[in-house]
Residue frames as qw, qx, qy, qz and C-alpha x, y, z in Angstrom:
[[0.084, 0.802, 0.222, 0.549, 1.28, -0.94, -17.44],
 [0.546, -0.835, -0.070, 0.009, 1.82, -0.28, -13.76],
 [0.746, -0.341, 0.195, 0.537, 5.57, -1.03, -13.89],
 [0.475, 0.444, 0.325, 0.687, 5.92, 0.95, -17.08],
 [0.134, -0.887, -0.211, -0.389, 4.19, 3.98, -15.55],
 [0.654, -0.731, 0.043, 0.187, 6.29, 3.74, -12.39],
 [0.726, -0.054, 0.256, 0.636, 9.47, 3.48, -14.46],
 [0.279, 0.669, 0.285, 0.628, 8.50, 6.57, -16.47],
 [0.364, -0.909, -0.094, -0.182, 7.89, 8.53, -13.28],
 [0.754, -0.519, 0.156, 0.372, 11.21, 7.39, -11.79],
 [0.643, 0.172, 0.319, 0.675, 13.09, 8.23, -15.01],
 [0.137, 0.850, 0.309, 0.403, 11.48, 11.67, -15.29],
 [0.366, 0.220, -0.361, 0.829, 13.33, 13.02, -12.28],
 [0.438, -0.580, -0.134, -0.674, 10.09, 13.99, -10.57],
 [0.076, -0.165, 0.807, -0.562, 9.65, 13.47, -6.85],
 [0.676, -0.164, -0.366, -0.618, 6.77, 11.11, -6.18],
 [0.380, -0.166, 0.829, -0.376, 5.26, 8.68, -3.74],
 [0.554, 0.063, -0.645, -0.523, 3.77, 5.67, -5.48],
 [0.585, -0.171, 0.592, -0.527, 1.18, 3.79, -3.43],
 [0.392, 0.184, -0.838, -0.331, 0.78, 0.11, -4.26],
 [0.607, -0.070, 0.568, -0.551, -2.38, -1.25, -2.65],
 [0.069, 0.030, 0.952, 0.295, -3.60, -4.62, -3.83],
 [0.222, -0.559, -0.701, -0.383, -7.26, -4.05, -2.98],
 [0.063, -0.156, 0.328, -0.930, -8.97, -1.15, -1.18],
 [0.158, -0.480, -0.857, 0.097, -11.95, -2.03, 1.02],
 [0.101, 0.148, 0.166, -0.970, -14.73, 0.53, 1.12],
 [0.572, 0.383, 0.366, -0.627, -18.31, 1.25, 0.15],
 [0.785, 0.498, -0.118, -0.349, -19.35, -1.18, -2.56],
 [0.572, 0.495, -0.643, 0.118, -16.14, -3.15, -2.07],
 [0.519, -0.512, 0.502, -0.464, -16.88, -5.18, 1.02],
 [0.964, 0.059, -0.169, -0.194, -16.99, -8.77, -0.27],
 [0.620, 0.410, -0.579, 0.335, -13.25, -9.33, 0.43],
 [0.395, -0.558, 0.466, -0.562, -13.90, -8.89, 4.17],
 [0.965, -0.103, 0.057, -0.235, -14.82, -12.57, 4.04],
 [0.817, 0.382, -0.321, 0.290, -11.19, -13.28, 3.10],
 [0.124, -0.807, 0.395, -0.422, -9.68, -11.54, 6.15],
 [0.808, -0.436, 0.372, -0.135, -9.48, -14.71, 8.31],
 [0.924, 0.278, 0.098, 0.244, -7.65, -16.47, 5.47],
 [0.365, 0.781, -0.239, 0.447, -5.21, -13.57, 5.16],
 [0.440, -0.733, 0.397, -0.332, -4.55, -13.57, 8.91],
 [0.940, -0.166, 0.296, 0.021, -3.88, -17.31, 8.86],
 [0.797, 0.492, 0.012, 0.350, -1.54, -16.94, 5.86],
 [0.063, 0.863, -0.305, 0.398, 0.36, -14.16, 7.66],
 [0.707, -0.568, 0.390, -0.158, 1.14, -16.64, 10.46],
 [0.946, 0.095, 0.247, 0.190, 2.63, -19.29, 8.17],
 [0.373, -0.623, 0.365, 0.583, 6.28, -18.52, 7.34],
 [0.396, 0.037, 0.711, 0.580, 6.06, -19.75, 3.74],
 [0.145, 0.679, 0.608, 0.386, 3.01, -17.60, 2.89],
 [0.280, -0.718, -0.306, 0.558, 3.64, -14.56, 5.13],
 [0.220, -0.313, 0.296, 0.875, 5.43, -12.41, 2.55],
 [0.032, -0.284, -0.703, -0.651, 2.76, -12.91, -0.12],
 [0.235, -0.697, -0.676, 0.050, -0.10, -12.41, 2.34],
 [0.263, -0.676, -0.166, 0.668, 1.41, -9.12, 3.51],
 [0.161, -0.179, 0.460, 0.855, 2.26, -7.95, -0.02],
 [0.201, -0.289, -0.692, -0.631, -1.22, -8.79, -1.32],
 [0.101, -0.389, -0.741, 0.539, -3.08, -7.72, 1.81],
 [0.017, -0.754, -0.549, -0.362, -6.25, -5.70, 1.92],
 [0.211, -0.074, -0.285, 0.932, -6.28, -2.05, 3.01],
 [0.077, 0.729, 0.631, -0.253, -9.24, 0.02, 4.10],
 [0.279, 0.781, 0.266, 0.492, -10.25, 3.22, 2.39],
 [0.385, -0.923, 0.020, -0.019, -9.33, 5.03, 5.64],
 [0.726, -0.395, 0.327, 0.458, -5.81, 3.59, 5.51],
 [0.570, 0.420, 0.400, 0.582, -5.51, 4.61, 1.88],
 [0.010, 0.930, 0.171, 0.324, -6.60, 8.18, 2.61],
 [0.574, -0.783, 0.158, 0.182, -4.16, 8.35, 5.55],
 [0.735, -0.086, 0.383, 0.553, -1.35, 7.17, 3.23],
 [0.375, 0.686, 0.329, 0.529, -2.26, 9.81, 0.65],
 [0.252, -0.956, -0.039, -0.144, -2.25, 12.52, 3.34],
 [0.711, -0.555, 0.264, 0.343, 1.10, 11.26, 4.70],
 [0.682, 0.246, 0.372, 0.579, 2.57, 11.34, 1.19],
 [0.167, 0.839, 0.212, 0.472, 1.51, 14.95, 0.73],
 [0.434, -0.894, 0.058, -0.092, 2.57, 16.08, 4.21],
 [0.609, -0.570, 0.480, 0.271, 5.95, 14.31, 4.02],
 [0.721, 0.672, -0.122, -0.115, 7.22, 14.73, 0.45],
 [0.810, -0.285, 0.340, 0.385, 10.41, 13.00, -0.68],
 [0.187, 0.758, -0.452, -0.432, 13.24, 13.93, -2.94],
 [0.054, 0.248, -0.930, -0.264, 13.14, 11.19, -5.55],
 [0.682, -0.127, -0.473, -0.542, 10.69, 8.31, -5.74],
 [0.284, -0.209, 0.802, -0.483, 9.23, 6.43, -2.78],
 [0.546, -0.120, -0.715, -0.421, 7.21, 3.22, -3.10],
 [0.390, -0.199, 0.609, -0.661, 4.65, 2.37, -0.42],
 [0.380, -0.078, -0.882, -0.268, 3.21, -1.13, -0.38],
 [0.593, -0.539, -0.515, -0.303, 0.45, -2.61, 1.74],
 [0.631, -0.364, -0.452, 0.515, 2.53, -2.55, 4.94],
 [0.245, -0.028, -0.081, 0.966, 3.40, 1.13, 4.55],
 [0.310, -0.406, -0.390, -0.766, -0.16, 2.05, 3.63],
 [0.642, -0.530, -0.553, -0.033, -1.47, 0.27, 6.73],
 [0.580, -0.336, -0.327, 0.666, 1.11, 2.04, 8.90],
 [0.202, 0.418, 0.164, 0.871, 0.46, 5.49, 7.43],
 [0.420, -0.742, -0.324, -0.409, -2.26, 6.26, 9.97],
 [0.725, -0.666, -0.092, 0.150, 0.17, 5.82, 12.85],
 [0.569, -0.489, 0.292, 0.594, 3.54, 6.79, 11.39],
 [0.283, 0.754, -0.290, -0.517, 5.15, 8.69, 8.55],
 [0.921, 0.389, 0.011, 0.029, 5.93, 6.87, 5.33],
 [0.588, -0.566, 0.399, 0.419, 9.56, 5.85, 5.12],
 [0.352, 0.740, -0.391, -0.419, 11.78, 6.66, 2.17]]
């Protein structure tokens, strides 16, 4: 459904930023904090780094910062922001 929805948005000609978090940590969603050491370890290993970064956890604050960045810096076309871009949104603009 996610890919289908993204494809429909892209085909519509609308300008959009599509955020792709894997899991958002926040109130009531704290159990995955126990997984953070495993994620950090997997980010170190070359053969698991890409997956660990793609499926990383983002905080609710990072997600809100990414939403604000998407609104403040609109694009012409469609921009996809994964975990890395969401994490970076608090310190830098989203890239096209």
